[in-house]
Every structure is written in C-alpha cells, then in structure tokens.
RODO-2510 file (C-alpha; in nm, 4 decimals, decimal comma):
residues 380
     n   res          X          Y          Z
     1     m     4,2139    -4,6854     1,4073
     2     k     4,5682    -4,5874     1,3121
     3     l     4,8470    -4,5571     1,5671
     4     r     4,9714    -4,1979     1,5701
     5     v     5,3448    -4,1850     1,6415
     6     l     5,5751    -3,8850     1,6597
     7     v     5,9469    -3,9538     1,6229
     8     l     6,1784    -3,6623     1,6998
     9     g     6,5163    -3,6997     1,5322
    10     a     6,6088    -3,8896     1,2157
    11     g     6,9399    -4,0423     1,3200
    12     f     7,0164    -4,4112     1,3745
    13     g     6,7459    -4,4493     1,6400
    14     g     6,4701    -4,2555     1,4674
    15     l     6,5315    -4,4164     1,1289
    16     e     6,5428    -4,7723     1,2615
    17     l     6,2329    -4,7285     1,4780
    18     s     6,0362    -4,5711     1,1919
    19     t     6,1418    -4,8541     0,9603
    20     i     6,0367    -5,1288     1,2019
    21     l     5,6982    -4,9691     1,2733
    22     s     5,6360    -4,9200     0,9012
    23     e     5,7248    -5,2821     0,8245
    24     s     5,5127    -5,4156     1,1119
    25     l     5,2051    -5,1913     1,1046
    26     g     5,1880    -5,0645     0,7456
    27     t     4,8515    -4,8993     0,6809
    28     e     4,7717    -4,9047     1,0534
    29     l     5,0507    -4,6532     1,1132
    30     d     5,0437    -4,2734     1,1023
    31     l     5,4028    -4,1766     1,1853
    32     t     5,5589    -3,8333     1,1547
    33     l     5,9385    -3,8195     1,1625
    34     i     6,0758    -3,4714     1,2370
    35     d     6,4331    -3,3507     1,1957
    36     q     6,5755    -3,0031     1,1445
    37     h     6,8244    -3,1232     0,8835
    38     d     6,7644    -3,2197     0,5219
    39     s     6,9978    -3,5183     0,5119
    40     f     7,1502    -3,8030     0,7110
    41     f     7,5153    -3,9020     0,7441
    42     f     7,7045    -4,1689     0,9358
    43     g     7,9164    -4,0360     1,2202
    44     f     8,2295    -4,2055     1,0879
    45     s     8,1926    -4,0224     0,7562
    46     k     8,3056    -3,6992     0,9256
    47     l     8,6572    -3,8452     0,9493
    48     d     8,6486    -3,9144     0,5757
    49     v     8,5478    -3,5533     0,5135
    50     m     8,8022    -3,3887     0,7429
    51     f     9,0929    -3,5864     0,5998
    52     g     8,9817    -3,5291     0,2410
    53     r     8,9012    -3,8924     0,1679
    54     k     8,5478    -3,8093     0,0506
    55     p     8,3679    -3,4862    -0,0444
    56     a     8,0929    -3,3699     0,1882
    57     d     7,8144    -3,4243    -0,0658
    58     a     7,9222    -3,7845    -0,1185
    59     v     7,8465    -3,8889     0,2402
    60     k     7,5125    -3,7133     0,2882
    61     i     7,1849    -3,8956     0,2167
    62     p     6,8871    -3,6624     0,1589
    63     y     6,5782    -3,7455     0,3614
    64     r     6,3726    -3,7094     0,0433
    65     h     6,4791    -4,0696    -0,0282
    66     l     6,2859    -4,1808     0,2793
    67     v     5,9641    -4,3345     0,1426
    68     k     5,7868    -4,5858     0,3672
    69     p     5,4233    -4,6882     0,4216
    70     g     5,2657    -4,4915     0,7036
    71     v     5,5680    -4,2603     0,7433
    72     r     5,6070    -3,8950     0,6460
    73     f     5,9158    -3,6834     0,7018
    74     r     5,9067    -3,3193     0,8049
    75     q     6,2143    -3,0973     0,8008
    76     e     6,1270    -2,8625     1,0852
    77     t     6,2860    -2,7223     1,3986
    78     i     6,1245    -2,8413     1,7212
    79     t     6,0495    -2,5532     1,9567
    80     a     5,8577    -2,7258     2,2385
    81     i     5,7845    -3,0757     2,3692
    82     d     5,4939    -3,1492     2,6057
    83     p     5,5497    -3,5063     2,7317
    84     v     5,2272    -3,5091     2,9336
    85     a     5,0035    -3,4298     2,6365
    86     k     5,2425    -3,5947     2,3897
    87     k     5,2315    -3,2745     2,1878
    88     v     5,5202    -3,1252     1,9865
    89     t     5,5453    -2,7756     1,8447
    90     t     5,7725    -2,6745     1,5564
    91     q     5,8248    -2,3454     1,3790
    92     n     5,5588    -2,4578     1,1299
    93     a     5,2985    -2,6659     1,3116
    94     t     5,1768    -2,8498     1,6211
    95     y     5,1597    -3,2302     1,6313
    96     d     4,9700    -3,4647     1,8644
    97     a     5,0384    -3,8342     1,9060
    98     d     4,9449    -4,1540     2,0840
    99     v     5,3140    -4,2383     2,1179
   100     l     5,6077    -3,9971     2,1326
   101     v     5,9674    -4,1068     2,0738
   102     v     6,2500    -3,8639     2,1497
   103     a     6,5664    -3,9434     1,9523
   104     l     6,7208    -3,5976     1,9263
   105     g     7,0765    -3,6990     2,0114
   106     a     7,3289    -3,4732     2,1849
   107     n     7,4380    -3,1200     2,1038
   108     y     7,7820    -2,9610     2,1452
   109     d     7,8565    -2,6865     2,3949
   110     l     8,1696    -2,5139     2,2665
   111     a     8,1263    -2,2297     2,5149
   112     a     8,1777    -2,4752     2,8031
   113     t     8,5473    -2,4881     2,7073
   114     p     8,6861    -2,1315     2,7053
   115     g     8,8980    -2,0620     2,3984
   116     l     8,7771    -2,3622     2,1979
   117     a     8,5656    -2,1645     1,9523
   118     e     8,8350    -1,8968     1,9096
   119     g     9,1529    -2,1011     1,9107
   120     g     9,0699    -2,4631     1,8371
   121     n     8,8730    -2,6868     1,6062
   122     e     8,6123    -2,9532     1,6667
   123     y     8,5311    -3,2377     1,4312
   124     y     8,2184    -3,3814     1,5892
   125     s     7,9811    -3,1562     1,3949
   126     f     7,9644    -3,1899     1,0189
   127     a     8,0466    -2,8209     0,9794
   128     g     8,3512    -2,8679     1,2015
   129     a     8,4738    -3,1589     0,9903
   130     e     8,4282    -2,9543     0,6732
   131     t     8,6277    -2,6672     0,8223
   132     l     8,9111    -2,8994     0,9206
   133     r     8,9298    -3,0260     0,5641
   134     n     9,0941    -2,6910     0,4870
   135     v     9,2760    -2,6449     0,8187
   136     i     9,4645    -2,9746     0,8445
   137     p     9,6624    -2,9279     0,5184
   138     q     9,8102    -2,6090     0,6692
   139     f     9,9556    -2,8040     0,9629
   140     t    10,3097    -2,9035     0,8675
   141     r    10,5060    -2,8494     1,1863
   142     g    10,4493    -2,8485     1,5617
   143     h    10,2236    -3,0201     1,8121
   144     a     9,8771    -3,1565     1,7362
   145     i     9,6439    -3,2403     2,0244
   146     v     9,3305    -3,4513     2,0001
   147     g     9,1505    -3,3456     2,3168
   148     v     8,8287    -3,4500     2,4911
   149     c     8,6609    -3,1569     2,6656
   150     g     8,3896    -3,3432     2,8554
   151     a     8,2281    -3,6797     2,9219
   152     p     8,0160    -3,8573     2,8160
   153     f     8,0881    -3,8081     2,4472
   154     k     7,9802    -3,9768     2,1260
   155     c     8,1736    -4,2650     1,9758
   156     p     8,4500    -4,3322     2,2322
   157     p     8,6894    -4,4704     1,9640
   158     a     8,6767    -4,1456     1,7619
   159     p     8,9629    -3,9620     1,9395
   160     s     9,1921    -4,2604     1,8809
   161     e     9,0831    -4,2814     1,5178
   162     a     9,1544    -3,9121     1,4607
   163     a     9,5065    -3,9420     1,6012
   164     l     9,5908    -4,2519     1,3971
   165     m     9,4460    -4,1063     1,0775
   166     l     9,6309    -3,7784     1,1369
   167     h     9,9544    -3,9783     1,1665
   168     d     9,8888    -4,1438     0,8298
   169     y     9,7955    -3,8123     0,6716
   170     l    10,1129    -3,6374     0,7882
   171     l    10,3291    -3,9356     0,6960
   172     k    10,1881    -3,9388     0,3427
   173     r    10,2653    -3,5682     0,3068
   174     g    10,6217    -3,6195     0,4292
   175     v    10,5938    -3,3924     0,7356
   176     r    10,5327    -3,6447     1,0146
   177     d    10,8873    -3,6072     1,1560
   178     a    10,8264    -3,2353     1,2085
   179     c    10,5049    -3,2980     1,4055
   180     t    10,4055    -3,4512     1,7369
   181     i    10,0626    -3,5913     1,8260
   182     s     9,8997    -3,6293     2,1681
   183     i     9,5595    -3,7590     2,2814
   184     v     9,3940    -3,6284     2,5981
   185     m     9,1156    -3,8558     2,7216
   186     p     8,9162    -3,8798     3,0480
   187     f     8,9479    -4,2612     3,0592
   188     g     9,2244    -4,4769     3,1979
   189     s     9,2421    -4,6619     2,8660
   190     p     9,1151    -4,5877     2,5133
   191     i     8,8247    -4,8372     2,5268
   192     p     8,7623    -4,9290     2,8951
   193     p     8,5151    -5,2191     2,8397
   194     s     8,7663    -5,4011     2,6156
   195     p     9,1191    -5,4364     2,7554
   196     d     9,2328    -5,6144     2,4383
   197     t     9,1123    -5,3304     2,2157
   198     s     9,2762    -5,0775     2,4462
   199     k     9,6042    -5,2694     2,4340
   200     a     9,5904    -5,2798     2,0536
   201     l     9,5340    -4,9037     2,0378
   202     l     9,8074    -4,8284     2,2911
   203     r    10,0431    -5,0471     2,0907
   204     a     9,9494    -4,8581     1,7739
   205     f    10,0111    -4,5260     1,9522
   206     e    10,3520    -4,6401     2,0713
   207     e    10,4531    -4,7612     1,7249
   208     r    10,3559    -4,4242     1,5774
   209     h    10,5004    -4,2122     1,8607
   210     i    10,1588    -4,0793     1,9643
   211     q    10,1406    -3,9700     2,3290
   212     f     9,8365    -4,0970     2,5204
   213     i     9,7387    -3,8871     2,8244
   214     p     9,4733    -4,0735     3,0278
   215     q     9,2354    -3,9562     3,3019
   216     r     9,2434    -3,5949     3,1871
   217     k     9,0088    -3,3521     3,0109
   218     v     9,0807    -3,0276     2,8302
   219     r     8,9587    -2,7437     3,0528
   220     s     9,0384    -2,4460     2,8283
   221     l     9,2527    -2,3096     2,5469
   222     d     9,4577    -1,9904     2,5426
   223     p     9,4794    -1,8999     2,1725
   224     s     9,7126    -1,6055     2,2316
   225     r     9,9773    -1,8329     2,3837
   226     q     9,8689    -2,1428     2,1861
   227     v     9,8399    -2,3406     2,5079
   228     v     9,5868    -2,6018     2,6195
   229     m     9,5032    -2,6242     2,9898
   230     l     9,4046    -2,9617     3,1306
   231     d     9,1771    -3,0188     3,4301
   232     d     9,4761    -3,0858     3,6587
   233     g     9,6375    -2,7513     3,5720
   234     t     9,8870    -2,8925     3,3221
   235     e     9,9607    -2,6720     3,0215
   236     m    10,0409    -2,8129     2,6786
   237     p    10,1521    -2,6096     2,3749
   238     y     9,9646    -2,6754     2,0512
   239     n     9,9694    -2,5752     1,6868
   240     l     9,6645    -2,7792     1,5860
   241     f     9,3817    -2,8680     1,8241
   242     l     9,1201    -3,1263     1,7286
   243     g     8,8573    -3,1079     1,9999
   244     i     8,5722    -3,3247     2,1182
   245     p     8,3378    -3,0638     2,2702
   246     k     8,1328    -3,1100     2,5844
   247     h     7,8051    -3,2849     2,4994
   248     v     7,4665    -3,1649     2,6252
   249     a     7,1055    -3,2585     2,5627
   250     p     6,9222    -3,0260     2,3222
   251     e     6,7773    -2,7196     2,4922
   252     v     6,4227    -2,8136     2,3886
   253     v     6,4642    -3,1412     2,5798
   254     l     6,5975    -2,9674     2,8907
   255     e     6,3018    -2,7268     2,8834
   256     s     6,0476    -3,0092     2,8442
   257     g     6,0910    -3,1631     3,1881
   258     l     6,2014    -3,4948     3,0382
   259     a     6,5624    -3,4695     3,1525
   260     e     6,7178    -3,5368     3,4917
   261     n     7,0822    -3,4471     3,5548
   262     g     7,1146    -3,3364     3,1945
   263     w     6,9821    -3,6451     3,0129
   264     i     6,6559    -3,8380     2,9780
   265     p     6,6280    -4,1368     3,2148
   266     v     6,4564    -4,4445     3,0682
   267     t     6,3921    -4,8012     3,1737
   268     k     6,6518    -5,0471     3,0440
   269     t     6,3801    -5,2961     2,9488
   270     d     6,1750    -5,0922     2,7029
   271     l     6,3332    -4,7421     2,6859
   272     i     6,0226    -4,5700     2,8214
   273     t     6,0431    -4,2464     3,0190
   274     r     5,8512    -4,1601     3,3354
   275     f     5,5760    -4,0225     3,1104
   276     p     5,3297    -4,2868     2,9798
   277     g     5,3563    -4,3406     2,6064
   278     v     5,6791    -4,1413     2,5798
   279     y     6,0016    -4,3198     2,4820
   280     a     6,3581    -4,1923     2,4466
   281     i     6,6389    -4,3656     2,2581
   282     g     6,9997    -4,2956     2,1669
   283     d     7,2389    -4,0246     2,2764
   284     v     6,9748    -3,8128     2,4506
   285     t     6,9292    -4,0751     2,7247
   286     s     7,1228    -4,1793     3,0340
   287     v     7,0514    -4,5495     2,9783
   288     g     7,4147    -4,6502     3,0391
   289     t     7,5485    -4,7385     2,6950
   290     p     7,7944    -4,5323     2,4879
   291     k     7,6574    -4,2481     2,2814
   292     a     7,6967    -4,4154     1,9434
   293     g     7,4649    -4,4864     1,6522
   294     v     7,4729    -4,8637     1,6827
   295     f     7,3444    -4,8446     2,0408
   296     a     7,0682    -4,6042     1,9376
   297     e     6,9737    -4,8543     1,6677
   298     g     6,9628    -5,1357     1,9220
   299     a     6,7480    -4,9293     2,1564
   300     a     6,5125    -4,8489     1,8679
   301     k     6,4470    -5,2189     1,8097
   302     i     6,3352    -5,2658     2,1709
   303     a     6,1282    -4,9470     2,1838
   304     a     5,9569    -5,0480     1,8578
   305     a     5,8800    -5,3938     1,9958
   306     s     5,7267    -5,2342     2,3048
   307     i     5,5158    -4,9934     2,0965
   308     i     5,3892    -5,2728     1,8701
   309     a     5,3103    -5,5010     2,1640
   310     s     5,1157    -5,2266     2,3386
   311     f     4,9202    -5,1459     2,0202
   312     r     4,8323    -5,5150     1,9741
   313     g     4,7442    -5,5594     2,3406
   314     n     5,0300    -5,8016     2,3962
   315     n     5,3183    -5,8183     2,6415
   316     n     5,6624    -5,7131     2,5206
   317     a     5,9113    -5,9967     2,5651
   318     s     6,2074    -5,8077     2,4221
   319     v     6,4698    -5,6614     2,6562
   320     y     6,7444    -5,4141     2,5734
   321     t     7,0801    -5,5873     2,6130
   322     g     7,2987    -5,2818     2,5575
   323     a     7,5064    -5,4714     2,3009
   324     g     7,6683    -5,3279     1,9915
   325     s     7,9723    -5,3306     1,7655
   326     c     8,1972    -5,0339     1,6901
   327     y     8,4441    -5,0170     1,4024
   328     i     8,7783    -4,8503     1,4687
   329     e     9,0046    -4,6970     1,2039
   330     f     9,3600    -4,8094     1,2877
   331     g     9,5145    -4,6402     0,9855
   332     e     9,7280    -4,8025     0,7172
   333     g     9,4113    -4,9195     0,5404
   334     r     9,2979    -5,1410     0,8281
   335     v     8,9888    -5,1365     1,0480
   336     g     8,9334    -5,3118     1,3805
   337     r     8,6114    -5,3887     1,5627
   338     v     8,5019    -5,4196     1,9209
   339     d     8,1813    -5,6009     2,0220
   340     v     8,0595    -5,4641     2,3546
   341     d     7,7894    -5,5898     2,5895
   342     f     7,6890    -5,3553     2,8700
   343     f     7,3997    -5,5189     3,0529
   344     s     7,4061    -5,8999     3,0310
   345     g     7,7022    -5,9525     3,2676
   346     p     7,8143    -5,8152     3,6021
   347     k     8,0019    -5,5395     3,4186
   348     p     8,0464    -5,4188     3,0605
   349     h     8,2805    -5,6332     2,8546
   350     g     8,4106    -5,6211     2,4989
   351     i     8,5544    -5,8634     2,2444
   352     h     8,8387    -5,7345     2,0268
   353     h     8,8739    -5,8119     1,6567
   354     e     9,2198    -5,7373     1,5200
   355     p     9,2405    -5,4678     1,2533
   356     s     9,2379    -5,6037     0,9003
   357     e     9,1480    -5,5208     0,5433
   358     m     8,8527    -5,7622     0,5697
   359     l     8,6970    -5,5465     0,8395
   360     v     8,7188    -5,2514     0,5993
   361     v     8,4770    -5,4464     0,3808
   362     d     8,2670    -5,5315     0,6856
   363     k     8,2423    -5,1652     0,7843
   364     d     8,1453    -5,0692     0,4300
   365     h     7,8679    -5,3297     0,4364
   366     f     7,7487    -5,1929     0,7708
   367     g     7,6896    -4,8562     0,6051
   368     s     7,5485    -4,9804     0,2745
   369     s     7,3054    -5,2207     0,4417
   370     r     7,1515    -4,9383     0,6440
   371     k     7,1305    -4,7122     0,3408
   372     a     6,9313    -4,9901     0,1737
   373     r     6,7108    -5,0578     0,4757
   374     w     6,6330    -4,6979     0,5698
   375     f     6,6443    -4,5218     0,2327
   376     g     6,5971    -4,7938    -0,0270
   377     i     6,9388    -4,7269    -0,1796
   378     p     7,0632    -5,0534    -0,3388
   379     t     7,3774    -5,2088    -0,1950
   380     r     7,6785    -5,2253    -0,4211
***
C-alpha cells in the first residue's frame, strides 16, 4: 500500500522533504505538493531584483520543472486544514492523507504597522522587491531607513545586506554623499548568535557611515510628515523607507487549531505537532531557529527521516540539530557566511567566515545545487 502524504507549501522545506521521500520510497509514495504560486525563488534573489542586478523572470523557477517519482504538484490555494482528519481543502478539491506536512511559511502583515502600506516600501515579498526596482533609482538625496517592524522575521542578515547594498548602489550612481542610511533592528547586534559576524557587520557599517540603531522596532510611519516612529517614541525623518513587515502565520493555519501563540509548536526531535501524523517545518513553526530557508531544509530532512521510519516500522534515530549556514552580502562584490548551531550547546553559537570573492562562488553553488536537486536543472 502506498504512503499518502500531503505537503503544504513548496518552499525550501516542502521541496526538500518531497525530494527525500521520492528518493527513498519511489513507487511506494503518493505525495501531493500544494502551493498557491506557480514558481519558486530563493529569498536572497529578491535583493538582486530590487537593486536591478537580475530581472524578475531570471530568478523564478516554474514548478512545472518539478518531476519526481510519486510526487505531483498542484497550484491551488488552501482554504482549510483539518489536522485531526489530516484533510486539506483547496478552492479546487479536498485531499486526504496518512501524513500531513505543513510548510506554509510566514505571511506579512503590513497593516500592523500604520503608514507602512501608504508611505513606505517592503522588500520581503517578491512584489515588494519588484516595486522597489523602480523606486530606488528615484532616491538621490535624503535619509534612507532600513527598518524592522516586528520580530521574529525571516533571514536576520537581510536588513544588514539591504543597507550595505544600498550604499554600493548609491556610491556607483555618484549620489552617496547626498544620502544617509540607518538600520533599525530589534536586536542588540546584527547577528546575536555570532559576535564575530556582528563585529564584522558593525565595522562595515562604520566604514560606510551607516547608522545602526539596536533594540528598536519601527512602530509606525507618518507619510504626510515623512517621519518614522520607533517603539520608544523616537521620530526619524525619511525619504526612502525599506521595511521588514511584521510576520504572521498564514490565516488558514491560525484557523486550523495548529498554532499556539501565533505559530505551530513542534517537537525538536522530529518536527511533529500535537496531532498524530501531522508535521510542521520551516517559518510557520516556533521550533526556535531563525526563519530562513536553510533551517527549513534542515528540518525537512529530520521530518522525512521520521516519516520514512514510521512507514517502515522502524525507530527514527535522526534528531534536529538546528544548524545551518547563512550567506551575507557585504557589498563590494564580497559575501560572508555564518554557520550557526542552535540546539547542540548550552546556547546558540555561530562561526564567522570573513567576506570574500570565494564565498560568492560558494553562495552561487548553494543555489545551483538545489536547483539541480529539486528541479533537475543542471549545474553550470
């Protein structure tokens, strides 16, 4: 009898889990992968789009390239999740499964920050990055703010990357001296688990005259006065606002009863929820790792091992370590990397790799290897 699996969300977690189950179970697998979008993109590609380094179509990978034994993709919008019955309803159909995996990521709540939609810009959605591709060239004078509006948020290095890449962009256009750049972040340092990475970023900010404002969030924007209000009451004038919106779990997840305190709790050992046969991986969980693709991918490996072991009647020996590596754009054609481990020690810790041109190649391989693994697109 085939194992019926439903995977909700075709991001890092959903793609990796579907790939592992296909490789391991083959004809014994009946997996349906559901996502409302028609294509995949890496989170870091949004920076390439917003700064005009790559066209939008060049960074999107259509899901039609996803061809794997035992796996079928459905582009549909999920309207209801029943974790007890392991049943999922979309606008087109109803699906039942033996195993349900929720990998729907996090959504953005622009309304949670008054004035953001009317007077600012966000670059965490693909549409937001595309809009900024046309907005940023118009900024030639004044104050730019890269501001975090809520925590937790995806890809903690991204605000730092945006500020450093904006510096390079303005410098290349010859208008950097007429502009100032500030970063507002709710952490005491840019990358708290890695003091060395944080020091390297703070040094880069200082060299480029970028103001770092720690332990603060953006509370609201007043577009009429072009002022940002922080959560301590401080006001900052702005001419360009690049926002990281408040993150929330998708509404269909909140309505399903899976979430507690806004996110889905799971065990750290096998990523299973309080509902038997129901797993959750990636940004939609409160497992304790950053909301970033590489951690969703790592969680997918453990969830897949647990699913396979259960199907075979074996014990799962794999444990989620909460380890992953994040690349960081430092500008000037260099990329750094931080390797972070969240669960194996008494506290999270990270190892810093100095920015270099070699890590640009490493980052490129990171992307191309996953294109090959998930979509069968040959590496260059």
